[in-house]
N, C-alpha and C positions, 0 to 999 in steps of 0.2 A: 504494500500500500504506500501511497505517496505521503510525504511529510506535510502535515496540515497544521503545524504548530502555530498557535497564537500566543504562546506563553513566552515571556522574556527569558533569555538565557540565564539571567541572574537568579530568577526564581528557582530554576532547576539546580543551579550550583549551590545556592545558600541552603536550600531545603535538604540537600544531601549531606551537609557538613556534620550533623549530629550522628550520622551513621559511619563517618569516615574511620574513626578509631576502631570501632567494632569490625568493620570490613577489613581493614588492613591487618588487624591482629589475627585474622583467620586465613589470610591468603597463603600462609605457609603450609596450611593443611592441604591434603590432596583434594582437588576440586572434582571435576567430572570423572567419575570412575564408576558409572552406574551399570555397566555390563549390557547396555541396551543398544538397539539399532546395529547389531553386528552385521546385518545386511540392510539395504535401504528399506525404509519404512514404506509399507503399502496400506492404502485405505481410501477413504472418501472424505472430501472437505467441501463445505457448502459454498465457499465464497464466489468463485467465478460464475457459477450458474445462478445462484440465488441472491448474491450481493447482500444488501442491507434492507431487504423487504420486510417492513414492519406491519404491513396492512393485512392483518388476518381476516378482517371483515370482508374486504373486496377480493382478496386472493388467498383463501384459506389453505390451498394446496401448495402455495409457493412462498409463504411467509416464514420467517425464521422462528420456529416453534418446536415445542416438544413433539407435536404430531409428525412434523417433517422428519425428525431424526428417528422416531420410532418406526416410521414406515420404511426409511432407508435401512435400518437395522434388520427388519424382517426380510427385506429383499436381498440384503447381503448374504443372508443364510440360505433362503429358499432358491435363489437364482445362481448359486455357485460361486459368488464372489469370495466368500470366506474360504472355501475350499481351494480357490485359486491363489490365495495368499493375502487378500485384502482384509486386514483385521482391525484397522483403526477407523472409527467413525468420528469425524472431527468437526466440532463447532468452531466457526470463525467469529468475527466481530458481530455485535448487535444482539447478543443473547442477554445482556445485563439489564437490570433495572437502572434508572437514571441516577440513583444515589446508593451509597453503601447503607448497610443496616445500622442499628443503634450501637453495635459493637465494632463498627468499622470494617465489617466483612462485605465482600462482594455478594450480591444476590441476583438471582435470575429474575427477569421480568415476570411478575406474577400472573399476568394475563396470558402470555405466550408460553410460559413454562410453569403451569399452575402447581405441579408437584415437585418442582425444584430439580437441581442438577443431580443430587444424590440419587433420587428416584430414577432419573434417566440413566445414570451410570449403572445402577443395579439391573435395569432392564437390558441395557447393552451387554453387560457381563453375562446375563442369563442366556444370551444368544451365542456365547463364546467369543464375543468381540471385545474391543477395548475402546474407551471413550477419550477423545481429545477435546481440549478447550482452548480458548483464546484469551490473552490479556496483553497489556502494553507496558513497556518500560517507563513511559512518561506519565505526565499528569492526567492525560486522557487517552482513550483509544482513538484510532483514526476516525471513527464515526462519532466521537464526542462522548462516549460513555466513560465511567470512572477508570482511570489508569492505576497502575500498581506502584507508582513512585511514592516512596515513603511507607509502603505497605507490603514490601516484598515478603517478609517472613509471614505476615498474616495471610497473604494470598496463597503462598506456597502451602501453608498448613490447611487452609480452606480447601484447596484443590485435592490435597491428600485425603482429607476427611471425607470429601465427596466420593472418592474412588476414581479420580481422574488418572488417566494413563499416559497422556501426552499434553504438553503445553506448547502452543504456538505463541511466541512472545514478540510482539510487534514493536516498532520504534518511533511512533508518532509523538509529538508534543514534548520533546526533550531536545533542545537545541544545542546543549553542550556536549561536545564529543567525549569529554572526560566523564560526565555523568552518564552518558549513553553506555560507554564501556563498563563503568563501575556497576551500573544497574544490571547489565547482562551477566556480569560475573557474580554479582551478589545473588541474583535469582537462581543461578545454577547451584550455588552453595546452599541456598535456602531450600530448594527442592530436595537436595541430597539429605539435608538434616531431618526432613520429615520421615525418612526411612521407607518411603514408598517409591517403587520403580516408576518414574515418570520420564518419558522421552522428552528431551528439551530441544525444541525447534526455534532457532534464532533468526531474526532479520537484521542482525547487527551489521554485517558488511554493507548491506543495501543502503543503510542510512549514513554511511561514511562518505559515499560518493557524492559529487565528483572531486571533492577537494582533499580528501584524506585517504591514504592507502591503508587498507585493512591489514592488521597483523594476524595472519591466518594461523600462526602458531598459538596465539592466545585464543582465537575463536575456536579452533579445533579442541583446545584443552577444556573449554567450558560448554560446548554445544554438541548435540548429536547430529544436527544438520543445520545449514545456514543458507539463507537467501542472499544471492549476490547481485541480482539485477531486478528490473522492474516487474510488476505484476504481469502475469500472462493474461491475454484476452483471447476470445474465441475468434481469432483471425490468423491467417497465414503470415501476415506482416509481423505480428507479435512473436510467433514462433521463430521466424527468421531473425528477428532482432536478438532474441535470447541465444540462439545458436551462434550468431555472429559475435556477440559479446564473449561467449564461452570459448570459442576458438581463439579469439584475439588475446584472451587473458589466461589461456590454459597453462602456461608456464608457471603462473603463480598459484593456480588452484588445484591442478590435477594431483600433484604429489602429496597434498595435505589430506586428501580424501582416502577413506578406507574404513574397515570395520569399526563401528562406533561413531563415525563422523563423516558426513556426506555433503557435497555441494548440492544445493537445491535450486533447480531452474524453474520451480513453481509447478502448478497443477497440470494434469492431463485434461485437455478439453475435448477429448475424443467422445463422440456420441452427442455432440451439441449441433450447432448450425453453421459455424463459420469455416470449417475445413472441408476440402474435398476428400474423397476416399484416399487418394494417394498421399495427401497431406496428413491425414490421420495415421496412416501406416508409418509415415516418416517420423512423426512425433513419437509414436510408441517405440519404434526401433532405436531412435537416437537417445531417448530418455533411458532405455535399457542399457545401451552402450555406455552412457555417461554415468552409470551406477547412481542414478538419481532416485530420490524418493518417488514412488508411484502413488500419488494422491489424486484420484479422479475428482473432477468437479462437473457433474452432469446429473441428469434426472434418471435414476435407475428404474423409475416407473414407466418411462417412455423410450428407453434406449433401443436402438435397432438391433436385430440379431447379428448383423454384420459387425457393428461396433462392439457389441458384447463379446463376440468371438475373438476379435482383435485384442481387447483388453484382457481376456482370459487365456490368451495363447501361451501354452505351457513352455514352449521353447524360448519365446522372447522373455518371459518372466524368469526363466532359468538363467539367462544371460545377466539380467539385472540382479538376481539374487545369488550370484556366484560368491561363495564364502571367501574367496581371495580378495574381493572388494577392490579390484583395480579399475579405475575410471578410464574409459577410452580416450585416446589422444588423436587429434586430427593431424595427419602428416601432410596432406595436400587436399586441395579442392579440385575435383574433376570437372566442375561446372560452376557457373555463377549462381548463387542463391539469391 
């Protein structure tokens, strides 16, 4: 997601100072050693297809709600997605209520998630799947809901208490590069301290560009996968831009990827509207070769048999899930993309 910050840099820096001594006192401890994401994460994520649709009255089947995720969980099991390896059902932005509760904890929107996230996690787990959730390192999420800045420990424990299995941690509304880095590191440590196994998906390098070069040694040390480039959209131009950036920067990013930490070129948009069949095949093949997380963003209720067969292709998935974890390297371009 794009940086939409309206908060002065000074607010972010000053608010972080009370945490500074605590943070730096534990940096000597081993940080990310969670044993997770030994192969690229596979699952489903709502954002590209459903965005921030809050209108459950007019669009009850497309709004961000408990109903949507329960339906997707059912289909992931009944239609073979779980058996193919897609195990994480992930909520993106716009699940929260506008304010924290009286104890400072995040809470789900009570109309759209009437039973709360813990109930949804229990349902997802009952299907043999895992639940992912979204939060933001800054003062607000990209869509303007409460951010985790100043609440890292509280939010990490809340997610653990709910039974969350993956956290996508965005980078909006935090203009200070120092605070951005410290926040991503701190949340990694906070998640580990809960004692629950939670995959940590960072957008850290994305929010450093174009003026700051990511320290991928640091990023790999704290994150299970990390977004390097802009959000994917349901268009061939978007896919081409991601591939062009990846090949241009492959010397910096390929060698840091491997079991436990992966470069994330964003979601698979196969089964939507914007790609031709050949373009869908291309995205699937290259995401597999790049050892990328395979997080679909589509409507499993309406996907075509052809797109379903492509996304569940055992041979292509086997390339992506190779336990050696070597990301493919582009040696030459045989044609202009």
